[in-house]
C-alpha positions as CSV (number, residue, x, y, z in Angstrom):
1,M,80.1,-65.0,253.6
2,R,81.3,-67.2,256.4
3,I,79.8,-66.7,259.8
4,G,81.8,-68.0,262.7
5,Q,84.5,-70.7,262.6
6,N,84.2,-74.3,261.4
7,P,84.2,-76.4,264.7
8,V,86.2,-79.1,263.0
9,K,89.2,-76.8,263.2
10,A,89.3,-77.4,267.0
11,I,89.9,-81.1,266.5
12,E,93.7,-81.6,266.6
13,Q,93.9,-85.3,265.4
14,I,91.7,-88.0,263.8
15,A,91.9,-91.8,264.2
16,P,94.0,-93.3,261.4
17,P,92.6,-96.0,259.1
18,A,93.2,-99.6,259.9
19,R,96.4,-101.1,258.4
20,V,94.3,-103.6,256.5
21,T,91.6,-102.6,254.0
22,V,89.3,-105.5,252.9
23,V,87.9,-104.7,249.5
24,V,84.8,-106.4,248.1
25,I,83.3,-105.8,244.7
26,S,79.6,-106.5,244.3
27,Y,77.4,-106.7,241.1
28,I,73.8,-107.9,241.4
29,P,71.8,-106.3,238.5
30,F,68.5,-108.1,239.4
31,L,67.3,-110.8,241.6
32,A,66.3,-113.5,239.1
33,G,67.9,-116.2,237.0
34,Y,71.6,-116.4,237.5
35,Y,71.4,-113.7,240.2
36,A,68.4,-115.1,242.1
37,Q,70.4,-115.9,245.2
38,S,73.2,-113.4,244.8
39,L,72.0,-111.0,247.5
40,E,71.8,-113.8,250.0
41,V,75.3,-114.9,248.9
42,L,76.6,-111.4,249.4
43,K,75.1,-111.3,252.9
44,L,76.8,-114.6,253.7
45,C,80.1,-113.2,252.4
46,L,80.0,-110.1,254.5
47,G,78.5,-111.9,257.5
48,S,81.4,-114.4,257.5
49,L,83.9,-111.6,257.1
50,H,82.6,-109.8,260.2
51,A,82.3,-113.0,262.3
52,N,85.6,-114.6,261.4
53,T,88.1,-111.8,261.0
54,E,90.6,-111.3,263.8
55,G,92.3,-107.9,264.2
56,E,91.5,-104.4,263.0
57,Y,90.4,-103.8,259.4
58,D,88.3,-101.4,257.4
59,L,85.8,-102.7,254.8
60,L,85.5,-101.0,251.5
61,V,82.7,-102.2,249.2
62,F,82.6,-101.1,245.6
63,D,79.1,-101.8,244.2
64,N,79.2,-101.9,240.4
65,G,75.7,-100.8,239.5
66,S,73.5,-103.3,241.4
67,C,69.8,-103.3,241.8
68,T,67.9,-101.3,244.4
69,E,67.6,-104.2,246.8
70,A,71.3,-104.8,246.9
71,R,72.1,-101.1,247.2
72,D,69.6,-100.7,250.1
73,Y,71.3,-103.6,251.9
74,L,74.7,-102.1,251.5
75,E,73.6,-98.7,252.6
76,G,72.0,-100.3,255.7
77,E,75.3,-102.1,256.4
78,Q,77.2,-98.8,256.2
79,A,74.6,-97.0,258.5
80,A,75.1,-99.8,261.0
81,G,78.9,-99.2,261.0
82,R,79.8,-102.5,259.2
83,I,81.1,-100.9,256.0
84,Q,83.6,-98.0,256.4
85,Y,83.8,-97.0,252.7
86,L,81.0,-97.6,250.3
87,F,81.2,-96.7,246.5
88,L,78.0,-96.9,244.5
89,A,78.6,-96.8,240.8
90,E,75.7,-95.7,238.6
91,R,76.4,-98.5,236.1
92,N,78.7,-101.5,235.7
93,L,82.1,-100.1,235.0
94,G,83.7,-103.6,234.7
95,K,85.8,-105.5,237.3
96,S,89.1,-104.0,236.1
97,A,87.9,-100.4,236.5
98,A,86.4,-101.2,239.9
99,W,89.8,-102.7,240.9
100,N,91.6,-99.5,239.6
101,M,89.4,-97.3,241.8
102,A,89.0,-99.4,244.9
103,F,92.7,-100.4,245.2
104,A,93.8,-96.8,244.7
105,A,91.3,-95.6,247.3
106,A,92.0,-98.2,249.9
107,P,93.7,-96.4,252.8
108,G,95.4,-99.4,254.4
109,E,99.0,-100.6,254.0
110,W,97.6,-104.1,253.1
111,V,94.7,-104.8,250.8
112,A,92.7,-108.0,251.1
113,Y,90.4,-108.5,248.1
114,A,87.5,-110.8,247.7
115,D,84.7,-111.2,245.2
116,S,81.2,-111.0,246.8
117,D,80.8,-114.7,246.7
118,V,83.7,-115.6,249.0
119,Y,83.2,-117.2,252.5
120,F,85.8,-116.4,255.2
121,Y,86.8,-118.9,257.9
122,P,88.4,-117.9,261.3
123,G,92.0,-117.1,261.1
124,W,92.2,-116.1,257.4
125,L,93.6,-112.7,258.0
126,P,96.6,-113.5,260.3
127,V,97.5,-116.5,258.1
128,S,97.5,-114.2,255.0
129,L,99.6,-111.6,256.7
130,A,102.1,-114.2,257.9
131,A,102.7,-115.4,254.4
132,L,103.2,-111.8,253.0
133,Q,105.6,-110.9,255.8
134,A,107.6,-114.1,255.5
135,F,108.7,-113.3,251.9
136,P,110.3,-110.0,251.1
137,K,109.0,-110.1,247.5
138,A,105.5,-111.5,248.3
139,G,102.9,-109.9,246.0
140,M,99.7,-112.0,246.3
141,V,98.6,-114.6,248.7
142,T,95.3,-116.5,248.4
143,A,94.0,-118.1,251.6
144,M,93.1,-121.5,250.2
145,P,95.0,-124.1,248.2
146,M,95.2,-123.3,244.5
147,L,96.4,-125.1,241.4
148,T,97.2,-122.6,238.7
149,P,99.4,-122.6,235.5
150,E,103.1,-122.0,236.2
151,K,103.3,-119.3,233.5
152,Y,101.6,-116.9,235.9
153,S,104.2,-117.5,238.7
154,T,107.6,-117.6,236.9
155,A,108.9,-114.9,239.2
156,T,108.1,-117.1,242.2
157,L,109.9,-120.0,240.7
158,D,112.9,-117.9,239.8
159,W,113.1,-116.5,243.4
160,A,112.9,-120.0,244.9
161,Q,115.7,-121.3,242.7
162,K,118.0,-118.5,243.8
163,A,117.1,-118.0,247.5
164,R,119.2,-119.8,250.0
165,G,117.3,-122.6,251.9
166,A,114.3,-122.5,249.6
167,K,113.0,-125.8,248.3
168,L,110.6,-126.5,245.4
169,E,108.6,-129.7,245.0
170,R,106.4,-130.8,242.1
171,G,103.7,-133.5,242.0
172,Q,100.3,-134.5,243.1
173,L,100.7,-132.3,246.2
174,L,97.1,-131.0,246.1
175,P,94.5,-133.7,246.8
176,W,91.9,-134.1,244.1
177,E,89.1,-133.6,246.6
178,D,90.5,-130.1,247.4
179,F,90.9,-129.2,243.7
180,W,87.4,-130.5,242.8
181,R,85.8,-128.7,245.7
182,H,86.9,-125.4,244.2
183,A,86.4,-126.4,240.5
184,R,82.8,-127.4,241.0
185,S,82.1,-124.0,242.7
186,L,83.1,-122.4,239.4
187,G,80.6,-124.5,237.5
188,D,83.2,-126.8,236.0
189,S,82.3,-130.4,235.1
190,E,84.4,-133.2,236.4
191,G,85.2,-134.1,232.8
192,D,86.8,-130.7,232.3
193,A,88.5,-130.5,235.7
194,R,90.2,-133.9,235.6
195,P,92.5,-133.3,232.6
196,F,93.6,-129.9,234.0
197,Y,94.3,-131.5,237.4
198,E,96.3,-134.4,235.9
199,E,98.3,-132.2,233.4
200,N,99.3,-129.5,235.9
201,P,101.3,-130.8,238.9
202,A,101.2,-128.6,242.0
203,V,104.3,-126.8,243.0
204,R,105.2,-126.4,246.7
205,L,107.6,-123.8,248.0
206,S,109.2,-124.3,251.4
207,H,111.4,-121.7,253.1
208,K,112.3,-121.2,256.8
209,G,109.9,-123.8,258.0
210,M,106.9,-122.5,256.0
211,S,105.3,-124.1,253.0
212,Y,103.0,-122.7,250.4
213,L,101.6,-123.7,247.0
214,V,103.0,-121.6,244.1
215,G,100.2,-119.6,242.5
216,S,97.3,-117.5,243.7
217,A,93.8,-116.5,242.5
218,H,92.3,-113.1,241.6
219,F,88.9,-113.9,243.2
220,Q,90.5,-113.7,246.6
221,F,93.9,-112.5,247.7
222,M,95.9,-110.3,250.0
223,A,98.6,-108.0,248.8
224,P,100.7,-105.0,249.8
225,K,98.9,-101.9,248.5
226,A,102.3,-100.6,247.2
227,V,102.5,-103.7,244.9
228,L,98.9,-103.3,243.6
229,I,99.6,-99.6,242.8
230,Q,102.5,-100.7,240.6
231,A,100.2,-103.0,238.7
232,L,97.5,-100.3,238.0
233,P,95.8,-99.2,236.0
234,L,94.3,-102.2,234.3
235,P,92.5,-101.8,231.0
236,A,88.7,-102.0,231.3
237,E,87.1,-102.7,227.9
238,R,84.6,-105.4,229.0
239,P,82.6,-106.1,232.2
240,M,84.9,-108.9,233.3
241,G,87.9,-107.6,231.3
242,R,91.2,-109.3,231.2
243,V,91.2,-110.2,234.9
244,R,94.2,-112.5,234.4
245,L,96.2,-109.3,233.5
246,L,96.5,-108.6,237.3
247,D,98.2,-112.0,237.7
248,E,100.4,-111.3,234.8
249,K,101.5,-107.9,236.0
250,I,102.2,-109.0,239.6
251,N,104.4,-111.8,238.1
252,S,106.1,-109.5,235.6
253,L,107.0,-107.1,238.3
254,G,109.0,-109.9,240.0
255,Y,106.6,-110.5,243.0
256,L,105.7,-113.9,244.4
257,R,102.3,-115.4,244.0
258,L,101.4,-118.0,246.7
259,S,98.4,-119.8,248.3
260,T,98.0,-121.4,251.6
261,P,97.9,-125.3,251.8
262,E,94.9,-125.1,254.1
263,W,91.4,-123.7,253.5
264,H,90.9,-120.3,255.1
265,V,88.4,-119.0,252.5
266,Q,86.0,-120.7,250.1
267,H,84.4,-119.7,246.8
268,L,80.6,-120.0,247.0
269,G,79.4,-119.3,243.5
270,N,76.0,-117.9,242.8
271,T,74.0,-120.2,245.1
272,I,73.6,-120.6,248.9
273,P,75.6,-123.7,250.0
274,N,73.9,-126.8,251.4
275,P,74.9,-128.2,254.7
276,G,78.3,-129.9,254.3
277,D,79.5,-127.6,251.6
278,L,81.2,-125.3,254.1
279,L,84.1,-126.8,256.0
280,G,83.1,-127.5,259.6
281,E,80.4,-124.9,259.7
282,A,77.3,-126.6,258.2
283,S,75.5,-126.6,261.5
284,S,75.4,-122.8,261.5
285,L,73.5,-122.7,258.2
286,S,69.7,-122.6,258.0
287,V,69.4,-122.2,254.3
288,S,69.1,-125.8,253.0
289,P,66.0,-126.7,251.1
290,S,63.6,-129.3,252.5
291,K,63.5,-132.8,251.2
292,R,60.1,-132.2,249.7
293,S,61.5,-129.1,247.9
294,R,64.5,-131.0,246.6
295,R,62.2,-133.7,245.2
296,L,59.9,-131.2,243.6
297,W,62.7,-129.2,241.8
298,G,64.5,-132.4,240.9
299,W,61.5,-133.7,238.9
300,K,62.8,-134.0,235.4
301,P,59.7,-132.8,233.5
302,L,59.4,-129.7,235.6
303,R,63.1,-128.9,235.3
304,K,62.9,-129.3,231.5
305,L,60.0,-126.9,231.4
306,L,61.7,-124.3,233.6
307,Q,64.9,-124.5,231.7
308,W,63.0,-123.9,228.4
309,L,61.2,-121.0,230.0
310,Y,64.5,-119.6,231.4
311,D,66.1,-119.8,227.9
312,R,63.2,-118.0,226.3
313,I,63.3,-115.2,228.9
314,F,67.0,-114.9,228.6
315,N,66.8,-114.5,224.8
316,I,64.0,-111.9,225.1
317,L,66.0,-109.9,227.6
318,Y,69.5,-110.1,226.1
319,R,69.4,-111.3,222.5
320,N,66.4,-109.7,220.8
């Protein structure tokens, strides 16, 4: 039996959600090995987001079954008002399933997605919005220069060939230093990165005084929610799944995939960057190891021993 009236009924309106929902997916199963610094990287990601984002936005974090320490941090961030929507999955559902749920739940008109190892620079949000609003068929915009295979952006090329005033250029339009800066954050060797860079010329699209590189990345992008909904659901058979399928679907739907020629975000990887690794912001970091520490961990006999021990532990935990 109900006693009295629910006081919420007296409230005639509520504040609407922000037009932009920033979505971050986190997965830190334990704080050792590959994931030893992942919690600190997540803190750097969210800290840069809050410090360097202009305009209103809501933050939605989907945690994909992380360890207690990571979940405690996220719950503390929500209690402090820095996370508006927090999803805590009991187990790792896979990235595609997390995308399906998070993108569908995002209340904003625009969705800005980032993996939990992305660093945000000032101005990233208005620059991303400007690109999306400049092209009527824009589907994904990554806020840093990208070099991606053309097969994932055929709709962009088709649009540019038909649009009045649009211009396409091909060649070494992305400096090697920019390409290598990102490639090494992914763990690539220079021997693997060089052939891809030399065999895949960059494509630049210019239209109405604005220029972007053709192609975008699924580790960070901004998109209209309406476009993402058309691409969902994505199959989720494995933890990482076929993440390229999102690129393929956006392209097959006829939407443009672009990236900005300047760096407004940066992929960090699974380690805290050293001074100089972040563009123009190294002085704000206090995370670099001391010279003595670098000498110690750079000693080859010790590194060989630790690598053998790490391999043994990995096999015990995951292979046996």
